[in-house]
N, C-alpha and C positions, 0 to 999 in steps of 0.2 A: 570916063564916059561910057565905055563898053559895059561896065557894071550897072550904070544907071539905065542903059537901054535894056539890059537883061531884066532889070526889075520892072521897067515900064511895060515890056511885052511878055512878062512871065504870067502864068495862070494866077487867078485870084486866090486859089486855095494854097498857093505857095507864098502869098504875101507876108511880109514881116509882121504886119499888124494882126493880132489874134482876132479882133472883131471882124476884119475883112475875111479872114480864113473861115470864121464861124458862119458868116453870111454866105460865103461861097459854098459851104457844105450843105446849106439849106436848098441850094439850087441844083444840087447833083441828084441824078436819078439812079437809085440803087438797082434798077432793073437792067441797066446797061453794064456790061462787064467792066469797061474801062473806067466809068464813073464809080462803080462799086469798089474797084481797086483803090481809087482816090479816097473814097470814104474810109476804106480800111487803113489807108496810110494816115488819114486825119484822126482815126480812132486811137492812134498811139501818139498823137501830137503832144508837145510839151505843155500846152495850155489846157487846163481842165475844162474850160468852157468849150473849146474847140472839140475836145474828145467827147464831151457829153452830146454836143450837137451832131457830131458824126455818128455816134452810136445810136442816137434816136432814129437815124435814117436806115439803120441796118436792122432787118427783121428776121434774118436767118440765124438761128442759134448755132447751127453746125459751123458756119463761118466764124462766128464769134469764138467758139471753143477752139477752132483751128488757129485763129489769131492769137488766142491766149497761149496755145502750145508753142507758137513760133516766137512771139515777142513779149510774153509775160502778161500778167493781169494787173489791172488798175482798179481803183475803187469805182470809177464810172462804168468800167466793163462789168464788174460784179453786179452793179445795180441794174444795168441794161439786161444782162443775162437772166437775172432773177425776175425782172418784169416779164421777159419773154416766157420763161419756164413756168412762172406762176399764173400766166394768162392775163395779167393786167395790161399787157401790150402785145401787139401782133395778133395774128390769127392762126397760131400753130395748132396742129391736131394734138389731142390729148395723148394718144398712143406714142406719138413722136416725142412729146415732152417727157413722158414717163421713161422712154428708152434713153433719152439724154440724161435724165436725172440718175438713172442707174449707172451711168459712166462717170459721174462726178466723184471726186475724191476730196473736195474742200468741205471740212466739217461745218464751217460757219455758213456756207451757202446751203448745204443740206439742211441745217437746222432752220434757216429762214424759209426754205421751201416747205419744210414740214409744218411751219407755223402759218405761212401766208399763201400756200397753194390754194387754187380755186376748186380743187377736186379732192375727194377723199382718197382715191387711188393714187393720185400724185403725191399726196402727203405720206401715205403708207410706203410708197416706193422710196421717198427721201428718208423716211424713218428707218427703213431697212438698211440704208447705207451708214447710219450712225452707229458708232461703237462706244462712244464715251457715255459712261453712266450719268455724268453730270448733265449732258445734253438730253439723255432719255428722261431724267427726272424733270427737267424744265418742260419737255414735251408733255409728260404725264400731268403736270400741274397747270400749264398755261395754254395748251392747244385748244382750239375752239371746237374741234370735232371729237365726239365721245369715243368713236372707234379708234382714232389715233391715240387718244389718251390711254385707252385700255391696252392697245398694242404696245405702247411705250412702257406702261406699267408692268406688263407681263415679262418684259425683257430685263427688268431690274431684279437682281438675285441676291445682292449683298445685304447684310443686316443693316448697315449704315444707310444704304439707299432706300430700303423699305421703311426705315424709321423716319427718314426725311419725307417720304411720300405721306406717311400717316400725319405728320405735322403740317405739311405744306399744301397737300391736295384738298383744299377746302371746297373747291367748286364742284368736285365730283365725289359723291359719297361712295359710289361703286369702287372707285380707285382706292379710296381710303380703306373700305372694308376688305377688298382683295389684298391690299398691302398688309393690313392687320392680320388677315388669315394666313397669308404666306409667311409673315414674320413669326406668328405663333407656331406655324408648322416648322419653320426653320429652327426656332428655339426648341420646340418639342423634339425635332429630329436630332438636334445637337445634344439635348439632354439625354435622349434615348441612346445616341451614339456614345456619349460620355459614360452613361450607365453600363452600356455593353462593354466599353473598354475597361471600366472598373471591374465589371464581372469577369471579363477575360483575364485581367491582371490578377484578380483574386484567385481565379481558377488556376492560373499559371503558378502562383505562389503555393497553392495547395499541392499541385502536381510536383513542384520542386521539393516541398517539404516531405511529400510522400516518397519521392525518390531517395531522400536522405535517411528515411526511417528504415528499420530492420523489417525482415519478413515476418508476417503473422498470417493467420488463416484468412483474413479478409483482404490481404494485400492485393491479390490479382483482381478481385471483384471491385475494390475501390479504384484501382487503376483503370479498369474497363469503364467504370462509371464516369471518371474524370475525362477520359478520352471521348466518351459518348457526349458528354456535356460540351466539350471543346468543339466537336464536329457539328453540333446543333446550333452553335452561335452563328448569327446572321452576318455580323460584321467581319471584315477581312483583317487578319492580324498583320502587323508590320514585320519587317525582316528580323528585327531583334527578338520580337515575341515568338516568331516561328522558329528561330534558332534555339531559344531557351526551351520551347516546347519539345523540339526534337531531342535536345540534350537530356531533358528530364525524362522523356519517354524511353530513350536508350538506357538510362540508368535504371528506370523501373523494370524494363524488360531484362536487364542484366540481373537484377535481384531475383526476378521470377525464374530466369533460366538457371541461375546459381542454385536456387532452392530446388528446382526440378532435377538438376544434376546431383544435388545432395540426396534427393529422394531416390534417384536411380542408383546412386552409390550405395545407399542403405538397402535398396532392394537387392542389388548385387551381393552386398555383404550377407543379406538374409539367405540368398540362394547359396552362397558359399558356406554359410553355417549349416544349411540343410545338407549340402554335399558332404561337409565334414561329418555331420551326424551319420549320414549313410556310410561314409568310409569307416568311421569308428564302429558302427554297428556291424559292418562286414568284418572288421578285424576281430571284434568280440565273437562273432559267429564262427570265424575261422578257428579261433583258439578253442571255442567250445566244441566244434566238430573234431578238432585234433584230440581234445581230452576224451570225448565220447569214443573216438576211434581206438584210443588206448584202452579204454575201459571194456570195449566189446571185443578186443583182440584176445588171442589165446595166450600169448607170452609178450613180455616187455623186454625187448632187446636193448643193448647199449646204443645202437643206432637210433632207436625210437626216442630215447631220452635226449640224445644229442640233437636230433631233429627238433624235438619239442623246445629245447632250450634256445636253439637258433631262432625258431619261430617266435618265441616269447620275446627275445631280445629285439628282433626287428619290429614286432608289434608294439612293444613299449616305446621304441624310438619314434615310430609313426604316430602312436597315440599322443605322445608328449608334444610332437610338432603340431598336431591338430588342436590339442588343448590350449597351446599358447595362442592360437589364433581365434578360437571360438569356444564358448562355454559348453561344458558337457551336461547332458541331461541327467537328472538324478537316477532315473530307472536304468539308463544305459550304464551309468557309473557303477551302480550296484551290481549289474551283471558283470561288468569288467572286474570289480573287486572280488566277486564270487569266483570268476574264472581264475584270477590270480591266486586266490586262496586254494583252489583245487590244484593249481600248478605247484604251489608251495608244498602242499601235502605230498604230492607225487615226488618232487625233488628231494624233500627231506627224507621220505621213505627210501628213496634210492641211495641217498648219502648213508643212511643207517645200514642199508644192505651192503654197500661197498665197504663200510668199516668192518663188517663181520663176514665178508666174503671168504677170506682165508680160513677162518675158523669153521665156517660151514663146509668148505671143501674138505678140510681135514676130518670133520665129523662124518662126512659121507664116505671118505676113504677108510676111516677106522670102523665105520658101521655103528657108531655110537648114536643110537636113536634118541636116547634121553637128552644128551647134550644138543643134538640137532634140533629137537623140538624147542628147547630153551632158546637157542639162537634164533630160530624162526619167530618165536613169540617176541623176542627182544627187537627184532626188526620192525615190528608194528606195521606190517604191510597192509594198506587199505584193502578191504574186502572187495570193493567194486573194481579194483585194478587187477589186470591179469599179472601173473607172476613172471619174473625174469627166468631165463633158462636155469640158472643155479637154484633159484628158489623153487622152480618147478620140479627139479630133480629132488630137492629136499622134500617137497610135498609128496612126490611119488614114492619116495623112500618111506615116508611116514604112513602113507595110505596103504602101501603093500603090507605093512604090519597090521593094519586095521581092516582092510577090505579084501575079500577073496580075490584071487588072481584073475579068475575068469571074467568077473564083472569089470575089473579095471582094464583088462586087455581089450574087451569089446568097445569100451568107451574110447580108448586110445586109438583103436583101429578106425573108428568112425571119425574121430577128429583128424586122423592122418588123411583119409580120403577127402574130407572137406578141404583140408589145406592144399591137397593136390589140385582141386578145382580152383581154389583161389590163386595158386601159382600160375596156372594156365591163363587165367584172366589177366593177371599182372603182366605176363609176358606179351600177351596180345596187345595190351595198352602201352607197352614200352616202358613200364615203371621198373627200371633196373634195380634201384636201391631196395624197394620193398620186395621185389622178386628174389634178390640175392639173400636178404635176411631170411625170408620164408624158406628158400631152398636149403640154406644151411641148417635150419631147424628141422626140416623134413629128413635130411640126411642123418642127423643125430637120432631122430625117432626111428628111422629105418634100421639103424644098427641095433636098437633095443627091441624091436618088434619081430615076430616070426617072419622069416622071409617068404614062406609059402602063402601067407594071408595078406600080403601087401602087393601092390602093383609096382614092382621094382622096375620093370621095363618102361612104364610111363614116366616114373621118376627120372630114369636115365635119359629118356628123350627130352624131357623138360630141362634137365641139366645141360644137355647139348644146346638146346635153344638159348639157355642163359649164357653159355660160353660164347655162342655166336653173337649175342647182344653185347657181351663184354668186349669181344674183339672189335666189333664195329665201333663201340664207344672209344676204344683205344685208337683205332684208325683215324677217327675224327679228332680226338683230343691230342694226339701226338703233334701234328703241325701247330695246333693252337698253343701247346706248351712251349714249343720252340719260338713261336712269335712273341709270347708273353715274356720269355727270357730276353729276347732281343730288345723288346720295348722297354723293359725295366732297366736293362744295361744302358740303353741310350738315354733314358730319363735320368739315371744317376750321373751321367757325364755331361748333361745339359746344364750349363751355368747361367743361362739367360732367363730362366723361369723364376718367377717370384716364389716365395716360400708357400704361399697359399695355393698357388696353381700346382706346385710340385707335390704338395700334400694331397690335393684332390686327385691328381693323376695316379699317384702311388696307391691311394686307397682303391681306386677303380681297378688297377691291375691286380692288387692283392685279392679283391673280391672275385674277379674273373678266374684267378688261379684256384681259389677255394671252391668255386662253383664246379670246377672240373672233377672234384672228388679224387677217387683213386683211378680214374680212367687214364691209361697210358702213363701210369706213375713211374718215375725214374728218379732214383736217389741222387744221381749226379745233377740232374736238372733241379731237383728240389733244393739240394745244397747250394747250387749256384744262385737260384732265385732268392733263397733266404739270405745269402751273404750280401747280394746287391741291395736287398730290402733293408738289411742292417746298416749298410752304408748310408742309405737315404735317411734312415731314422737318426743316425748320428749327425747328419747334416741339418736335420730339422730340429735338433734338440733344443737350441736356444729359442727358436721360433715357437716351439711348443711350450716352453717355459713361459714365454710372454703370453701365449694364448691362455695358458692356465692361470696366470696372474689376472689377465683380463676377465676370464670366466669367474674368478673369485670376486672381482669387483662387481661384475654383473650380478652375481649371486647376492652380494651384500645390498646392491641397489634394489633387487627384487624383494629381498626380505624387508627392507625399509618401506617399499611400496605396499607390501602386504600388511605391515604394521599400521601404516596410515589408513588403509582401507578398513582394517579391523576396528580401529578407533572410531571411524565414521559409522560403521555398522553397529558398534556397541551402543552408541547414543544417537539413534536416528531421530530426525525432526519430523513431527506430524505435519508440518507445513512445508516440507521440502518440495521443491519444484521438480517434477519428473524430468523436464528438459535439462535442468542443472545436473541431476543425477545421471542422466544419459551422457552428458558431456564429461562428467567425472569418469564414467565407465569407459568411454571411448579414449579419453586421455590416458587412463590407466592401461588400457590395452596397447596404446602406442608406446608408452614407456616400457611396458613389459617386452614388447618386440624389440625395442631399441637396446635393451639390456640383455642381449643374447649373443653367444651361447653362455651356458653355465657349466660347472663341473658335472661330468656325466653321472656320478654317483648321487649328486644332489638334484639333478634335473627333475626326476620323477616326484620326490617329496615336495619340492617347492612348487612344482606344477600342480600337484593335487591341492596344495594349500591355496594357490591362486585361483584354481578352479572352484573350490568351495567358496572363496570370497566373492568371486564374480557371480556365482550362483546366488549367493545371499544378496548381493547388490542388485542383481536382476530381479530377484523376488521383491526387494524393496521398491524398485522402480515400477514393477507391475502392480504392487499394492497401491502405491501413490497414483499410478496412472488409472487404476480402477476407481480410486476415490475421485480423481478428476473427472472420469467418465460419468460417475454418479452425479457429481456437481453439475456437469454439463447437461445431463438429462433433466435435472431440476430447472436449469436455465431454459431448456427447450419447453418444459411445461409452463414456466412463467411467460415465455414468448407466446405460446398458444393462448394463454389466458389474456395476455395483453392484446393479441390480435382480435379476440372476441369481446374485449372490454368496450364500454361505452364512451371512452375518451375520444377527443378529437383526433383527426389524422396526424396533426402536427405533434400533439402530446404523445401519441403512440410512437411516432418516429423518434422523438427525443428519448423516450423510455427504451426503445429498441437500441439506440446508440449506447445508452448506459449498460444494457445487457451485453452488447458487443465488447465493451471495455472489460466487463467482468469475465467474459469468455476468454479474451486475450490474456488476462492476468492469471487464469487458472493453469495454463500450460497445455500439454498435449496428452490426450488419452491414449490407450493402446492403439497400435497401428491399425488393427482390423476393425476398431470401433471409431477411430477419429474421423475417418472420411465419411462414414455413415452419419455420425452425429453432426458433423459440420454441414453435410448436405441438408439434413432436416432443419437445422438452425438457420442456415442461410436461406432456405426456401421460405421459412416463416418470415424472416426479416425482409426478404425481397417483397413478399406480399404486403407487409406493413409499409415499406417505402413506396411500393407501387400505389397503394391507397393514398399515401401522402401526396405523391406526384399527381395522381388523378384529382385529389382535392385542390391542389395548387392550380392545376390547369382549369378546373371548374371555376375556382376563385378568379383566376386571371381572365377567363372568358366572361364571367359575370362583371368584373371591373371594366373590361373592354366594352361590354354591352352598355354599362352605365355611362361610360365616357361618350360612347357614340350617341346614346339617347340624350345626354346632357348637351352634346354639341348640336344635335338636331333641334333641341328645345331652344338653345341660345340663338341659332340661326332663325328659327321661326319667330321668336320674340323680337329679334333685331329687325326682321322685315315687317313686323306688325307695328302700325302707328295708329293709336286710338284717335277716333274722330269725335267722340262724345264722352262726357264724364261717366255715362252709364257703362262704359266698357271696363270699369274697374273689376267686374267679376271675371273677365277673361284674364286680367293680370293676376288676380288671386288664384285662379285655377292653375296658371303657369307656375306660380310660386309654390303651390301645393304639390304640383308635379315634380318640381325641383327638389323639394323637401323629401319626397318619396324616394328619390335617387340617392340621397345621402345615406351613409358617408361615401364620398368619392375616394378612390385610391390615392395614396400620397404620391406626389410628383409635381414637376413643373407644369405639366399640362393641366392638372387639376387646379393648381393655384392660378394659372392664367385664366381658366374657365371661371373660377369664382370671382376674380377681379372683373372680368368682362361682364359676367352676369350681374354683379352688383352695380356696375355702371349702367347697364341697360335698364335694370329695375329702377334705379334712381332717375334716369331720364324719362322713363315711362310714367313714373309717379308725378314727376314735375309737369309732364305734358298733361296728365289727367287733371292735376290741380289747376293748371292754367286753363284747361278746357272748362272746368267747373266755374272758375272766375269769369271766363268769357261768356258762359251761359247766363250767369247772374247779371252780367252787364247787358247782354242782349235782352233779357227780360225787363231790365230797367229801361232800356230804350223803348220798349213797348209801353211802359208806364209813363214815359216822358211827357206825353200830351197832358196827363193829369197834373204833372208838376208845372207845365206851362200855364195851365188854367189857374192853378194856385198863384202863380207869379202875377198873372193879369188881375186876379182878384185882390192880391196884396197891393198892387199899384193903385187900383181903384180905391181901396180902403185907405191907403196912405194919402191919396189925393183928396180926401174929404168926403167921399161917398160912403153910403151906408154899407157896412161889411156884409158881404153875401157869402153863403156857404157854397162851395164847389161840390157839384153832384157827379159821382162816378157813373158812367153809362153802363158799367158791367163788363166791358171788354177793354183790355183783358181782365181776367179775374184776379183780384188782389189776395195776397196771402194775409194771414191774421196780423202779422207785424206791420205790413204795409197799410192794412185797413185801419189799425190803431194810429199809425203816423198820419194818415189822411184826416182822421177825426181831430187829432191834436192840431193839425195845421188850420182847420176851420175854426177851432176854438181860439187859437192864437190871434186870429183877426178880430174876434169879439173882445178879447182881453189882451191887447198887444203888450209884450214885454218891453224892457228897456232896449233901445236901439244898440247899445254897446254889447248887451248880451247876445243879441242876434248876430252882430258882426263876429263876436268871439266864437259862437257856436258854428257859424259858417266857416270861419278860419280853421277851427278844429277839424271840421269835415274835410276841408281841402287838404290840410296837412296829413290827416289820417289816410286819405286816398293816395296821396303822394308816397307815404310810407308803404302802403300795400302794393303800389305799382313799382316800388324800387326807385322812384325818382329823387331828384335833389330838392332840398328844402332851403329856403332863403335863410340867411344868418339871423334876420330879425325874428324869424319864427322858431328859433332854437328853444326858447322856454316852453312853448306849446308842444314842440316835438318831444322834448324830454318828458313832459307831463304825460303825453299820450303813450309813450313807450313804457313808462312806469305803470300806467293803468293796464296796458296790454299784458305786461308781466304778471301783475296781480290777478288779472282776470283768468289768465291761462295757467296759474300756479297749480301744479298737481295734475294737470290734464294736458292732452295734446292740443296744440294751437290749431284752430280751423280758420283758414283765411277766408273761406266761403262764407261762414257764419259772420265773421268779422265784417266782410264787405256788405253783407245784407244789413247788418245793424247800422253801418255807416250810411248806406243809402236810405234806410228808414229815417235815420236822424236828419239826413238832408231833406227828405220829404216833409218831416215834421217841423223843421226850422222855419220860422216866419213870424210876422210878415217881413219879407225881404224887399228893401227898396230897389227899384230898377237899376240905379247907379251901382249899388253894391253888387248886385247880381252880374251886371256887365263886367265889373272888375274881377269877379271870381270865377265866372263860368268858363272862361278859356282854360284856366289851370285845371278845373274839374274835368272838362272834356278831354284834356290831354292825358290826365291820369287814367280816366276810364278807357281811353283808346290804348294806352300802354297795357292795361289789363287784358285787352282782347287780343293782343299780339301773341301768337303761338310760337313755340320754338320750332326750328326746321325739322322735318321728319328724317 
């Protein structure tokens, strides 16, 4: 009972019956807050009718959207909100509706708003919220506002979407055209990007191949050219391409840096060779000066010979060390050989004198001048060499027998005073050895000369100064000798040193001992130093035997190397590569240095032999390098002729590449010429390649201009729609303009342009042809009153009246064929043909017009259709079919056919009019 009461006194909008709740919602006032809340509750009722009735009472879209946010959306809510937002219901302000639309996230509602909105701005706002390409395509194809269609079409960017637009956007040719243009642009961009990627890939492969190749004169230039091309590419490389590019660039730069390092090493070797030449020249000059000093002296003492021998031994060792590293110049070697020959004559003369010294001394003692003269002659002493003291005494003895004493005495006194001056200069310079030898000779001469005529006091003072210098040398040399004795004793007791280090230190100590000479000489110290040195020699005996064996092996290896090089030089090839010969020379030098040292007595002969071989090999290299230089000069002349030739830039560039290959195959010219020749050749080749690049750029610019002109021509012709058949001249002018732009450059863009151009030309020709047909039909309509007059005259004639000729009033003017048809029609009424023939002729005209209009022909008319088609083929055989002339002839035949009964005309006229009407319909622009 309480439940029944609650139902009886409950509000009607809470009634269990949906119809009662729906009727209750119609009585609620949405302006009142409490009743509006009731309507909002009914808007989410379980019954759809109640929800729809409640929503129809709500006009505030903000509350509807809030209701949706709180309790979810239903189909009725969607429809009501759409009606409010699109303006079909309610009186909402446009700005408010646009603002609400911009807050929506439901794609289906947004799509319907864009399609059904009552304002363009509202539709554009809804369109801006759409992201699905499928929805954008539907808007571009189906929306009723052009601006919305265009905005939707502009947001479609995929190839598939643009393709669908081209196929489906039939109602808006602007959308189709823009989609086609953008699709062509996308394809052209894709093709251009693909071509750029292929170009970048090809360039990267060239760079990697270049990095794997060996260095040649064009290596750095080609690398710079490839890098310049890489940097000029407009597309962006991917990470893998960038990594490969960096790796290849690093390898190329390493090859270039290695070559530069090699060049620097060669330059350093050249400087070392020059230094070695200067050192050898100084050695030769020192030996020549020593020999000249001996020749210009008064006497040749034993110390002079010993000093000369020491100097020669040191010079020969130094000369051999330098010759092992660098080749000797011919002129310098000849000077060296001449100096050695002079040295050999002096030494041999000294040996002959030493062999006869005792006999000469005995002859001087005995006073046997005859025997003395024979012994002096047997010595064969060179004339340019001053005599030794013994030989001088012999000469003096012999001269006293031949020359008056007074003359000889005066000459000896003059020489004595000159020697005093020399002695004083030597003492002032501190040259002890030379001063000691000269003082000893002067003392001997002083004993032989008269004491009153010589300056004995000066000689005594100079002797005191010499003794003082000797004492000072002894004061300095004494501690040094003690130190050397201690060091050699410690060296002999040191067992930690290697044999090589022990030998090196021992040699140094012995040299320092010998350098002291006789200063502070002590027999006990000398005996001790020599004993310790002998102990060291005994300790190094086995090591020195091994060293001698190794030296012998090195000597054999050097001899084998010399034999190989001599075999190469005996049979030189005229086509030998200078670089290969240079490599042989460098390797031979390395092997020569590796097989060192050799036995001391064989070092100089084998060194001279290797020096002669290297000199000959260098001469061969220079000869071949000069030949290469001459060949490269010829290539430079050919390059100049090629630069001035009348060939195309591409042909000149290809010929220049062939010249570069020949250049690389020749090898290197001499160092002082290679860089200059290469600079000239590269400059000429750069000019040739620059002209090719300029021609390519000009060609590309011309091609781009052609494409732009062709694109503009296509756009212009696409926008042009002929309105009369007389506009054919404009189409012909456009075709001639397109032919003038041919040939277009190869590529996807050109192919796309040709296809689009062919389609436009075909469409315009079709339109012009239809215009011409339409014009013929329009002129026929003007002549139609004449046909109607003939039909009335035919009806009167067939009705039994006297046949009457139809007169043409003169307007419009008839063409010749129509005038003939008019006369034939008048004649046909006077001499009427068989009625079956008239029906057949009229049926043929009808079928022929249907074929021209592209209409359907009934199955019963198939025999006539086939016959007409065969006649059309036969008439147009060998010439282009003209539908205009064919239509004119058919219309003339229609005018000439008669007399036609009214019933027959009524039966056929409908089909004839439909065919003519089809011929007047033009294709859409």
